[in-house]
Residue, then its C-alpha position, 0 to 999 in steps of 0.5 A: m796118195l788120194i785124199d777124197l774130201t767128199r768121203c771124209t767125216g773128220c773123224k781123225a781115225c787116220e790122225v789117231a792110227c798115225k800116232s799109234e803106228n809111228n809113236v808120234p810124241l804128244g804135241v806133234f803130227r805127221r798127219k794132222v785134220n784141219y777144220l775151217e768153219y766159213g761164212s755167217y749165219p744163217k749161210t755157214g759151212r765147214a771144210i775138212a781136210p787132212i794134211l801130211c807131207n806130199h812126197c814131192d817130186a821136187p822136194p825143196c826139203v832134199e834140196a836144203c839138206p846140207v849133209d854130204p851125199i853117199t851112193v846106196t842101194y834100193n832093192a825094189p819090190d820086183g827084185t831089181t836093185v837101184e843105186y841112188v844118192q842119199k842125204a840125211t833127207y832124201k828121195r828114195p827111187d820109189g818116190l817116198v821122201l824120208v829121213n835118216n836121223e842117223r846121218c842128220i845133223g839137226c841143222q833143221q834147214c829142211v824144216e824151214a825149207c818145206p812150204y807145208g810145214a809138214r815136218y817137225v823137230h822130234p823132241y826125243m829122237k836124236a840126230g846122228g845120236d848127238p844128245d844135244q841135237n834133236g832129230i826130224g819127224k815127218c810122214d813117211y807113208c808108213v814106209h815099214r809097212l809099205d816095204q812089206g806090201i801093206e798099205p799105210s796105217c792112215a788108208n787102212t784105218c779110214v772108214g769112208r776110204a776117203i784115203v787112198f794109197g797106190d800106184m797112179n801109174d797102174p790103170g788097174s789100181e783103185i787110186s787110178k780108177r778113183l782119179k780118173g775124171a775127178k776134179t783134183g787139187v794139191w796143197k799150194p800148187e804155187a810151191k811148184t814142188k809137184p806134190n804127190t798127195y791129191y785131193i778130190a773136191l778141194d773147193k776151200p784149199e785154205v782149209l789146208g792152212e800153214g801146216v802140221n800145227a794149224r787149227g784142228 
């Protein structure tokens, strides 16, 4: 995913679309638009940045999950099948980092492990069907839409096309064309998680804050 901050107006349409599409409860967010006011009068400014799960290539949340792995089959869009190892928190062969709350035990270790604060304890969803254990919520890039060939709700809703989703390995894709020659940054590069959400014009990285509960 690419987020072009030169096009983002801070309208929060993506935030609203995400909540509506995924039935996200009040008080928690899968994605959030943060604001940062900086400087002093008369030289002031405002930075804006949507934040969400980075679907990292080296996700610490997956490493932290203590649930025993099982081997499952992924049916790729091109018709091929791939076997991979899946815990309650897992990385699918197409790169998505997902949660299977049916296997989750509610330990919340993945929440603690995420350096971005991009996960939350779901107030209604239960872990493994246990009425005493809450499950986990997070951005999944609207996987139910992706599996049907439809882009995530946030990207589809963004009126300025600040949010672009696609295959960065495809040189003909919009995201590849937008990334070419652009100055990009990622959230907390020092965490070495290899994020897959990129930002153009991330001049004030502190706007990303400490996670989905940061000021917005």
